[in-house]
C-alpha positions in Angstrom: 68.8 29.2 -4.6 65.9 27.3 -6.0 63.8 28.6 -8.9 60.1 29.1 -8.2 58.6 27.1 -11.1 55.1 26.5 -12.4 56.5 24.5 -15.3 59.8 22.8 -16.1 62.5 25.2 -17.1 65.1 24.3 -19.7 68.3 26.4 -20.0 70.1 25.7 -23.3 72.8 26.9 -25.6 73.8 26.0 -29.1 76.9 26.3 -31.2 76.4 26.4 -35.0 77.9 26.5 -38.5 77.2 30.2 -38.7 74.8 33.0 -37.6 71.9 32.7 -40.1 69.1 31.0 -38.2 67.4 29.8 -41.3 70.4 28.5 -43.4 72.9 27.5 -40.8 72.8 24.3 -38.6 73.3 23.3 -35.0 76.5 21.3 -34.3 76.4 21.3 -30.5 73.6 21.7 -28.1 73.6 21.6 -24.3 70.5 21.7 -22.1 69.9 21.7 -18.4 66.3 21.0 -17.2 65.0 22.2 -13.9 61.9 20.1 -13.1 58.9 22.0 -11.6 58.7 19.5 -8.8 62.1 20.7 -7.4 64.0 17.5 -8.1 67.6 17.7 -9.3 68.4 19.3 -12.6 69.0 17.0 -15.6 71.8 17.7 -18.2 71.8 16.7 -21.8 74.7 17.5 -24.2 75.5 16.4 -27.7 77.6 17.1 -30.7 75.7 17.0 -34.0 76.8 16.4 -37.6 75.3 19.5 -39.3 75.6 18.1 -42.8 76.9 21.4 -44.2 80.2 23.2 -44.0 81.2 25.2 -40.9 82.1 28.8 -41.5 85.7 29.9 -40.6 84.2 32.6 -38.4 82.2 30.1 -36.5 85.1 27.7 -36.0 87.3 30.6 -34.8 84.6 31.2 -32.1 83.8 27.7 -30.8 86.7 25.6 -32.1 84.6 22.8 -33.3 86.0 21.4 -36.5 84.5 18.9 -39.0 86.6 16.0 -37.9 85.0 16.2 -34.5 81.6 15.7 -36.0 82.0 13.3 -38.8 80.8 10.3 -36.8 78.1 12.2 -34.8 74.4 11.8 -35.4 72.5 14.3 -37.5 69.8 16.6 -36.1 67.2 14.4 -37.7 68.5 11.4 -35.7 68.3 13.2 -32.4 65.3 15.4 -32.9 62.9 13.1 -31.1 65.1 12.8 -28.1 65.6 16.5 -27.9 61.9 17.3 -28.4 61.0 14.8 -25.6 63.6 16.2 -23.3 62.3 19.8 -23.7 58.6 18.7 -23.4 56.4 21.6 -22.5 59.1 23.4 -20.5 59.7 27.1 -20.6 63.0 28.1 -22.3 65.9 30.2 -21.1 69.3 31.1 -22.4 71.7 33.9 -23.1 70.7 35.8 -26.3 68.3 33.0 -26.8 65.4 35.0 -28.1 67.3 36.3 -31.1 69.5 33.3 -31.9 69.2 30.0 -30.1 65.4 29.7 -30.0 64.8 30.7 -33.6 67.5 28.3 -34.8 66.2 25.4 -32.7 62.7 26.1 -34.0 63.9 25.9 -37.6 65.8 22.7 -37.0 62.8 21.0 -35.4 60.5 22.3 -38.2 62.6 20.6 -40.9 61.7 17.2 -39.4 58.1 17.8 -38.5 58.4 19.0 -34.9 56.7 22.2 -33.8 58.3 23.9 -30.7 55.1 26.0 -30.3 57.0 28.9 -28.8 53.8 30.9 -28.4 52.8 28.4 -25.7 56.0 28.8 -23.7 57.6 31.5 -21.6 61.0 32.5 -22.8 63.5 34.1 -20.4 66.5 35.7 -22.2 69.0 36.2 -19.4 71.0 38.6 -21.7 68.0 41.0 -21.8 67.9 41.2 -18.1 71.6 41.8 -18.0 71.6 44.4 -20.9 68.7 46.3 -19.3 70.2 46.4 -15.9 73.9 46.1 -16.5 74.7 46.1 -20.2 77.8 43.8 -20.8 78.9 40.4 -22.1 78.3 36.9 -20.6 81.9 36.8 -19.3 81.5 40.3 -17.7 78.1 39.3 -16.3 79.6 36.2 -14.6 82.3 38.3 -13.1 79.9 41.1 -12.2 77.2 39.0 -10.5 79.2 36.0 -9.3 82.7 37.3 -8.9 84.3 34.5 -11.0 85.7 34.0 -14.4 84.2 32.2 -17.3 86.3 29.1 -18.2 85.9 27.4 -21.6 83.9 30.3 -23.1 81.9 29.2 -26.2 81.7 25.6 -25.1 77.9 25.1 -25.0 77.7 23.4 -21.6 80.1 25.8 -19.9 78.0 28.7 -21.3 74.8 27.2 -20.0 76.2 26.7 -16.5 77.5 30.3 -16.6 74.0 31.5 -17.7 72.4 29.7 -14.8 74.8 31.3 -12.3 74.2 34.7 -13.8 70.4 34.5 -13.5 70.8 33.4 -9.8 73.1 36.4 -9.3 70.6 38.7 -10.9 67.8 37.5 -8.7 69.9 38.3 -5.7 71.3 41.6 -6.9 68.0 43.1 -8.1 65.7 41.8 -5.4 63.5 44.9 -4.7 65.3 47.1 -7.3 63.0 49.2 -9.6 63.7 49.4 -13.3 63.7 52.9 -14.8 63.7 53.1 -18.6 64.9 55.8 -20.9 61.6 57.8 -20.5 61.9 57.6 -16.7 59.0 55.2 -16.6 59.4 53.1 -13.4 58.7 49.3 -13.3 58.6 48.4 -9.6 61.0 45.5 -8.7 60.6 43.5 -12.0 63.4 41.0 -11.2 62.0 38.3 -8.9 62.1 34.6 -8.6 59.0 34.2 -10.8 59.5 32.9 -14.3 56.3 34.6 -15.6 57.5 38.0 -14.3 60.9 37.5 -15.8 59.5 36.5 -19.1 57.2 39.6 -19.1 60.2 41.8 -18.3 62.5 40.4 -21.1 59.9 39.9 -23.8 59.1 42.8 -26.2 55.3 42.6 -26.4 55.3 44.7 -29.6 56.9 41.9 -31.6 54.9 39.0 -33.1 58.0 36.8 -33.8 61.5 36.4 -32.4 63.1 37.5 -35.6 61.2 40.8 -35.4 59.8 40.7 -38.9 56.2 41.2 -37.7 54.9 43.5 -34.9 51.7 44.8 -33.4 50.6 48.4 -34.2 49.0 50.5 -31.4 45.6 49.0 -32.3 46.9 45.5 -31.8 46.9 44.6 -35.5 49.9 42.7 -37.0 52.0 44.8 -39.4 55.1 44.2 -41.3 58.4 45.4 -39.7 60.6 45.2 -42.8 60.7 46.1 -46.5 58.5 48.2 -48.7 55.4 47.4 -46.6 56.9 48.2 -43.2 54.2 49.5 -40.9 51.4 48.3 -43.2 48.8 45.8 -42.0 49.7 42.2 -43.0 46.0 41.5 -43.6 45.5 44.3 -46.0 48.7 43.5 -48.1 48.2 39.8 -48.5 44.5 40.1 -49.1 45.2 42.3 -52.2 48.6 40.9 -53.2 48.6 37.0 -53.2 52.0 37.0 -54.9 53.5 38.8 -51.9 51.9 36.1 -49.6 53.4 33.4 -51.8 56.8 35.1 -51.8 56.8 35.2 -47.9 55.9 31.5 -47.7 58.6 30.6 -50.2 61.5 32.7 -48.9 63.9 32.3 -45.9 61.5 33.7 -43.2 61.2 31.9 -39.9 58.6 29.3 -39.3 57.0 31.6 -36.8 56.6 34.4 -39.4 55.1 31.9 -41.9 52.7 30.5 -39.3 51.4 34.0 -38.4 51.0 35.1 -42.0 49.2 31.8 -42.9 46.8 32.2 -40.0 45.9 35.6 -41.3 45.4 34.3 -44.8 43.3 31.4 -43.5 41.1 33.9 -41.7 40.7 35.9 -44.9 39.7 32.8 -47.0 37.3 31.7 -44.3 35.6 35.1 -44.1 35.2 35.3 -47.9 33.8 31.7 -48.0 31.1 32.7 -45.3 29.9 35.7 -47.2 
């Protein structure tokens, strides 16, 4: 099966030093790009010296130890190559909206590269799977493709498994309606259309992939955490500049900081024009 593409589509997976997308670092990344012109997919895989310790929990999952990375390049040294490889492509992965994409955004941001996720479609294959058949990647591969996952938690093996799962999902759910918990029916949402898949998997209520900001029913951005949860970002930072400074200084994702800064810039501009 060939994907119907309007843009290049990059599937990717990362292994990391831990699970904190702001503080941990990438130590392996694998990408497979499907060009929009239908030419053969292109693979890129690399090990990366993270420059910080790897947690025991992470090593127990992926098996990558410091001795395997000591002579490998840092992310700073490979950032330009990775950024060029991705280009303007849409992004897809397994649990990528909550982990892989935010972590990659942070790594790029440290060295002056903006992934501009708001300009891309993101297709999280796990979300399709969890909505239609909630299980793990290993179970998904067996369920959709009738084969076992070999070398689980090796980045390239996981990427290839993710691609096979998406192809299996496109076949399995061709013409199948989605019925949510409120019995609302979405007619046949799973189709070989990257825009439709992105719409189906993306939670439009959320402003950022870490779900710290969201839209209220009126379409205004509100906080989704802490003491101001549900309150308009504009109202809070306009009256409490210390809270704005706190957000910009703390371990919030670059996406959150960009959104909050845009709101503050609008406030300052409006006051200057009065």
